C-alpha positions as CSV (number, residue, x, y, z in Angstrom):
1,M,-13.1,-3.7,20.6
2,S,-14.1,-7.3,19.9
3,G,-17.6,-6.4,20.4
4,I,-17.0,-4.0,17.7
5,L,-15.3,-6.3,15.2
6,N,-18.2,-9.0,16.0
7,S,-21.0,-7.0,14.0
8,S,-20.9,-6.5,10.4
9,I,-20.9,-2.9,10.5
10,G,-18.2,-2.9,13.2
11,R,-15.6,-4.5,10.7
12,K,-16.5,-2.3,7.9
13,F,-15.8,0.5,9.8
14,A,-12.4,-0.8,11.2
15,M,-11.9,-1.7,7.6
16,A,-12.2,1.6,6.4
17,L,-10.3,3.1,8.6
18,S,-7.2,1.1,8.7
19,A,-7.6,1.8,4.7
20,F,-7.4,5.3,5.4
21,F,-4.2,5.0,7.6
22,L,-2.8,2.8,4.4
23,M,-3.6,5.2,2.1
24,I,-1.6,8.4,4.2
25,F,1.3,5.9,4.6
26,V,1.4,5.3,0.7
27,L,1.0,8.8,-0.1
28,Q,4.1,9.4,2.4
29,H,5.7,6.7,0.8
30,F,5.4,7.8,-2.6
31,A,6.6,11.6,-1.8
32,I,9.9,9.9,-0.3
33,N,10.5,8.0,-3.6
34,L,9.8,10.8,-5.8
35,L,12.4,12.5,-4.1
36,S,14.8,9.7,-5.7
37,V,14.0,11.4,-9.7
38,L,14.0,15.0,-8.6
39,S,17.0,14.9,-6.0
40,P,18.7,12.2,-5.0
41,D,20.8,13.8,-2.3
42,T,17.9,14.8,-0.5
43,F,16.3,11.3,-0.9
44,N,19.5,9.8,0.9
45,E,19.2,12.1,3.5
46,V,15.5,11.6,4.2
47,S,15.8,8.2,3.8
48,H,18.4,8.1,6.4
49,F,16.5,9.8,8.5
50,M,13.5,7.7,8.3
51,G,15.7,4.5,8.6
52,T,17.3,5.9,11.7
53,F,15.0,7.9,13.8
54,W,13.8,6.0,17.0
55,V,9.8,6.9,16.7
56,V,9.9,6.2,13.1
57,Q,11.5,2.6,13.8
58,F,10.1,1.5,16.9
59,V,6.5,3.3,17.2
60,I,5.6,4.2,13.7
61,Q,6.7,0.9,11.7
62,P,5.2,-1.5,14.1
63,I,2.0,0.3,14.2
64,L,2.1,0.4,10.2
65,I,3.0,-3.7,10.1
66,I,0.0,-4.1,12.3
67,G,-2.5,-2.1,10.3
68,V,-1.5,-4.1,6.7
69,I,-1.9,-7.2,9.0
70,F,-5.2,-6.1,10.1
71,H,-6.2,-4.4,7.0
72,F,-5.8,-8.0,4.8
73,V,-7.0,-10.3,7.6
74,M,-10.2,-8.1,8.1
75,G,-10.5,-8.0,4.1
76,F,-10.5,-11.8,4.1
77,V,-12.8,-12.2,6.8
78,L,-15.2,-9.7,5.5
79,E,-15.2,-11.8,2.2
80,I,-15.9,-15.0,3.7
81,K,-18.9,-14.0,6.0
82,N,-20.4,-12.1,2.8
83,K,-20.2,-15.3,1.0
84,K,-21.8,-17.1,3.5
85,A,-24.4,-15.0,3.8
86,N,-25.1,-14.1,0.4
87,G,-24.6,-17.9,-1.0
88,V,-21.7,-18.2,-3.1
89,N,-24.1,-19.5,-6.4
90,Y,-26.1,-16.1,-5.9
91,V,-22.8,-13.9,-5.8
92,R,-22.0,-16.0,-8.9
93,N,-25.0,-15.6,-10.8
94,N,-26.1,-12.1,-10.0
95,G,-22.9,-10.2,-8.6
96,A,-22.4,-8.4,-11.8
97,A,-26.1,-7.1,-12.2
98,N,-25.6,-5.6,-9.0
99,S,-22.0,-4.1,-8.7
100,T,-19.1,-3.4,-10.7
101,W,-16.0,-5.7,-11.3
102,M,-13.7,-3.4,-8.9
103,S,-16.1,-4.4,-6.0
104,R,-16.8,-7.9,-7.1
105,N,-13.0,-8.9,-7.0
106,M,-11.8,-6.7,-4.4
107,I,-10.4,-10.1,-2.6
108,W,-8.2,-11.2,-5.6
109,S,-6.7,-7.2,-6.1
110,G,-6.1,-7.4,-2.5
111,G,-4.6,-11.0,-2.5
112,F,-2.2,-9.9,-5.4
113,I,-1.4,-6.7,-3.4
114,L,-0.2,-8.8,-0.5
115,V,2.2,-10.8,-2.8
116,F,3.6,-7.7,-4.0
117,L,3.9,-6.6,-0.4
118,V,5.9,-9.6,0.2
119,I,7.8,-9.2,-2.4
120,H,8.7,-5.5,-1.4
121,F,9.6,-6.6,1.7
122,I,12.0,-9.0,0.7
123,D,13.8,-6.8,-1.8
124,F,14.0,-3.7,0.4
125,W,13.0,-3.8,4.4
126,F,14.6,-7.7,5.1
127,P,17.8,-6.1,3.5
128,E,17.7,-3.0,5.2
129,M,16.9,-4.7,9.0
130,N,20.1,-7.0,8.2
131,T,22.2,-4.2,7.5
132,K,21.0,-1.8,10.4
133,Y,20.4,-4.9,13.0
134,I,22.8,-7.9,11.9
135,V,25.4,-6.5,10.0
136,G,25.1,-3.2,12.7
137,D,25.9,-0.4,10.6
138,M,23.5,2.4,11.4
139,S,25.5,5.2,9.4
140,G,23.5,4.4,5.8
141,L,27.3,4.6,4.3
142,H,28.6,2.3,1.6
143,N,32.4,3.5,0.5
144,G,32.0,6.5,2.2
145,E,28.7,7.9,0.8
146,F,24.9,6.7,1.4
147,R,23.7,3.6,-0.1
148,Y,19.8,4.7,-0.7
149,F,20.0,5.7,-3.7
150,H,22.1,3.5,-5.0
151,E,20.3,0.4,-4.0
152,L,17.2,1.7,-5.3
153,Q,18.4,2.1,-8.5
154,E,19.9,-1.0,-8.4
155,K,16.6,-3.1,-7.9
156,F,15.2,-1.4,-10.9
157,V,17.8,-2.8,-13.5
158,P,16.2,-6.4,-13.9
159,I,13.2,-5.4,-16.2
160,W,11.1,-8.7,-15.1
161,R,11.1,-6.5,-11.6
162,V,9.8,-3.7,-13.0
163,A,7.4,-5.5,-15.1
164,L,6.4,-7.1,-11.4
165,Y,5.9,-3.6,-9.8
166,S,4.5,-2.0,-12.2
167,L,1.2,-4.9,-12.5
168,G,1.3,-4.6,-8.6
169,F,0.2,-1.0,-8.4
170,V,-2.0,-1.5,-11.6
171,F,-3.8,-3.6,-8.9
172,L,-3.5,-1.3,-6.2
173,A,-5.4,1.5,-8.7
174,L,-7.9,-1.0,-9.2
175,H,-8.4,-1.7,-5.7
176,L,-8.0,1.9,-4.3
177,L,-10.9,3.0,-6.6
178,H,-13.3,0.8,-5.4
179,G,-11.8,1.0,-2.0
180,F,-12.0,4.7,-1.3
181,D,-15.7,4.9,-2.2
182,S,-16.5,1.7,0.1
183,A,-14.6,3.6,3.1
184,F,-16.4,6.4,3.0
185,Q,-19.6,4.8,2.5
186,S,-18.5,2.7,6.1
187,V,-17.5,5.7,7.8
188,G,-20.9,7.1,7.3
189,A,-19.9,10.1,5.2
190,N,-22.3,12.0,3.5
191,N,-22.4,15.5,3.6
192,K,-21.3,18.4,1.0
193,Y,-17.9,17.5,1.3
194,T,-18.8,14.3,-0.1
195,K,-18.8,14.2,-3.8
196,G,-15.3,16.4,-3.9
197,L,-13.5,13.5,-1.5
198,K,-14.8,10.9,-4.1
199,G,-13.2,13.0,-6.9
200,F,-10.0,13.2,-4.7
201,G,-10.3,9.2,-3.8
202,K,-10.1,8.7,-7.5
203,A,-7.6,11.1,-8.6
204,Y,-5.5,9.6,-6.1
205,A,-5.9,5.8,-7.0
206,I,-4.8,6.4,-10.2
207,V,-2.4,9.2,-9.5
208,I,-0.1,7.6,-7.2
209,P,-0.1,4.0,-8.8
210,V,1.0,5.6,-12.2
211,G,3.5,7.9,-10.4
212,F,5.1,4.5,-8.8
213,I,5.1,3.5,-11.9
214,F,6.8,6.4,-13.4
215,I,9.6,5.8,-10.6
216,A,10.5,2.1,-11.5
217,L,10.7,2.9,-15.0
218,F,13.0,6.4,-14.2
219,H,15.4,4.2,-12.5
220,H,15.4,1.5,-14.7
221,F,16.3,3.7,-18.0
222,N,18.6,5.9,-16.2
223,H,20.5,3.5,-13.9
């Protein structure tokens, strides 16, 4: 593994695989959150299952956290090595002629998404861990009812948090618009399905972030 990550192609390939893994997670996360708009009871049941099933908690969740850390660390490593290889002055003077704004600013959009993820963890994941493993309430109940939907709505009452989340998903859309194409290039995908997959990638990069923004706005105006 270390030998693969020592080469530029190997690092880009690993970065692409981690990107695909995280995009699958984001899609699953969106599907569950959308249930909070369509059916609060179903959202509560699915959230409780995801929050208590041991495979999710002790296998999938650690893999996800490792995947997030790996993706961001590898992104910063690639950015530093690219600057060293090309020269900072060259990038500043000629980057616009050879690449899009999104590709030149992946490090900044990624950095903002990382900050957004930290805030998201503080808002949802840390309280969840406290409730389950410190308070010791594995039932998911509050006053005899599931607390998940109520807690989600309460988080989106402040307009500043809705604005922050919306901005975070705008940056995610920008990041994905370039990242999806870049990931396919890194894994060497070039066949009759490539055009369709790229079209799917662009649709994903727009529809999913817009969907998350809609969910935040929906709960803000319907709490």
